[in-house]
C-alpha positions as CSV (number, residue, x, y, z in Angstrom):
1,V,0.2,-0.1,-0.1
2,K,1.4,3.2,-1.1
3,V,0.4,6.2,1.3
4,V,0.9,9.9,0.0
5,E,0.0,12.8,2.5
6,S,-0.6,16.5,1.3
7,G,-1.6,19.9,2.5
8,G,1.1,21.0,4.5
9,G,2.3,24.4,4.3
10,L,3.3,27.7,6.0
11,V,0.5,29.1,8.3
12,H,-0.1,31.7,11.1
13,P,-0.8,30.9,14.6
14,G,-4.7,30.4,15.1
15,D,-5.1,29.2,11.5
16,S,-6.5,26.0,10.5
17,L,-4.9,23.6,8.1
18,R,-6.5,20.3,6.5
19,L,-4.0,17.4,5.7
20,S,-4.9,14.8,3.4
21,C,-3.6,11.3,3.3
22,A,-4.4,9.1,0.0
23,A,-3.8,5.3,-0.3
24,S,-3.3,3.2,-3.1
25,E,-5.7,0.6,-2.0
26,P,-9.3,1.0,-0.3
27,T,-7.8,0.6,3.4
28,F,-9.7,3.2,5.4
29,S,-13.1,1.5,5.7
30,T,-11.6,-1.4,7.5
31,N,-8.1,-0.5,8.6
32,T,-6.9,1.9,11.5
33,V,-5.4,5.2,10.1
34,A,-3.4,7.5,12.1
35,W,-1.4,10.7,12.0
36,F,2.1,11.3,13.5
37,R,4.4,14.2,13.7
38,Q,7.9,14.7,14.1
39,A,9.5,18.1,15.0
40,P,13.3,18.8,14.4
41,G,15.3,16.9,17.0
42,K,12.2,15.2,18.4
43,E,11.0,11.8,18.2
44,R,8.2,11.0,15.9
45,E,4.8,11.2,18.1
46,F,1.2,10.2,17.9
47,V,-1.2,13.2,16.8
48,A,-4.7,11.2,16.2
49,G,-6.1,7.8,14.9
50,R,-9.4,6.4,14.0
51,R,-10.8,2.8,14.0
52,W,-13.0,3.0,11.0
53,G,-16.1,1.0,11.6
54,F,-15.9,1.5,15.5
55,G,-16.4,5.0,15.6
56,S,-13.8,5.8,18.0
57,T,-11.1,8.5,17.5
58,I,-8.1,8.8,19.7
59,T,-6.1,12.1,19.9
60,A,-3.0,13.2,21.9
61,D,-3.4,15.5,24.7
62,S,-1.3,18.1,22.6
63,V,-3.9,18.4,20.2
64,K,-7.3,17.4,21.9
65,G,-10.2,19.7,20.7
66,R,-8.2,20.9,17.9
67,V,-8.1,18.1,15.5
68,T,-11.0,16.2,13.4
69,I,-10.6,13.2,11.3
70,S,-12.7,12.4,8.3
71,R,-12.6,10.5,5.4
72,D,-13.8,10.2,1.5
73,N,-14.5,6.8,0.6
74,A,-15.0,7.5,-3.0
75,K,-11.6,9.1,-3.2
76,N,-10.1,6.7,-0.7
77,T,-8.5,9.6,1.2
78,Q,-8.5,10.3,5.0
79,S,-8.1,14.2,6.2
80,L,-7.0,15.5,9.4
81,L,-8.2,19.1,10.3
82,L,-5.9,21.1,12.6
83,N,-7.6,24.1,14.0
84,S,-6.1,26.8,16.3
85,L,-2.5,26.1,15.2
86,K,0.4,27.1,17.5
87,S,4.0,27.4,16.9
88,E,4.5,23.9,18.6
89,D,2.5,22.1,16.1
90,T,5.3,23.0,13.4
91,A,6.5,19.6,12.3
92,V,6.5,16.9,9.5
93,Y,3.1,15.1,9.6
94,Y,3.0,11.7,8.6
95,C,0.0,9.1,7.7
96,A,0.4,5.9,8.9
97,V,-1.9,2.9,8.0
98,S,-2.3,-0.5,9.8
99,S,-3.0,-3.6,7.8
100,R,-5.5,-4.3,10.4
101,N,-8.1,-2.7,12.7
102,L,-6.1,-1.7,15.9
103,I,-7.5,-2.0,19.5
104,A,-7.7,1.3,21.1
105,S,-4.6,0.9,23.4
106,T,-2.4,0.3,20.4
107,I,-3.4,3.1,18.2
108,P,-0.8,5.6,19.6
109,S,2.1,3.0,19.0
110,K,4.3,3.7,15.9
111,N,5.3,0.3,15.8
112,A,1.5,-1.0,15.1
113,Y,1.7,0.6,11.6
114,D,2.6,-1.1,8.4
115,Y,2.6,1.4,5.8
116,W,3.8,5.2,6.1
117,G,3.9,8.3,3.8
118,Q,6.8,10.6,3.2
119,G,5.3,13.2,5.2
120,T,4.3,16.8,4.6
121,Q,5.8,19.9,6.3
122,V,3.6,22.2,8.6
123,T,5.1,25.3,9.9
124,V,3.3,27.7,12.1
125,S,4.9,31.2,12.2
126,S,3.7,34.5,12.5
């Protein structure tokens, strides 16, 4: 499965930004898809993930209340909407796809995902 992210860019604090994740195969209806990010000099960290079919979305505390995950089955894409962006949200954002639906406790784990995109840069600066 090839995964490609898009939608990153330079935004101002307080702005919103929508990132998209496209997969080469129809995976979003049956698999867990998540977003991670990596800032310079830091480890890759979990942002948000969703178990499609179970209606459960998990978000990191750092973005709680500021993110929404949605999907477009016809286009086989998933989107991450980031609101009220802060400078500390600056990072490369990655879409990750698991080959199966994960239990909730494993969704934030990087090791649970089989396919990763190349990442898209998000820079929040005034």
